[in-house]
C-alpha positions, 0 to 999 in steps of 0.5 A: 283504710283511713277508718282503721287508722283513726280507730288505732289513734283512738285506741292509743288515746285510750291506752294513755288515759288508762296509764294516767288512771293507773289501770296498768293491766287494762293498758297492757291488754290494749297495747297487746291489741295494738301490737298484734292486731288482736287480743284474747280476753277472758272472764276477768274484770280487766278483760271485760273493761277492755272488751267494752272499750274496744267494742265501743270503738268499733273493733270486731269481737268474736266469742268462743262457743262456750262463752268463756273467751273473746277475741277482739280484732282491731 
């Protein structure tokens, strides 16, 4: 339980850092993951960057069988 809260706070910090850098599409995807508890990521550059960020923070990543979609669970 405490680990999940710490992970969410780290994701919030990453969201603020993305906003400061001007990476608004990536920040939007990160915010969606915080709001819904999961986010669907596709094959574009912003989705890949968010997938790498969330995977590095310990979020579970589920991949579609065809490999064109990933779902990150916070």
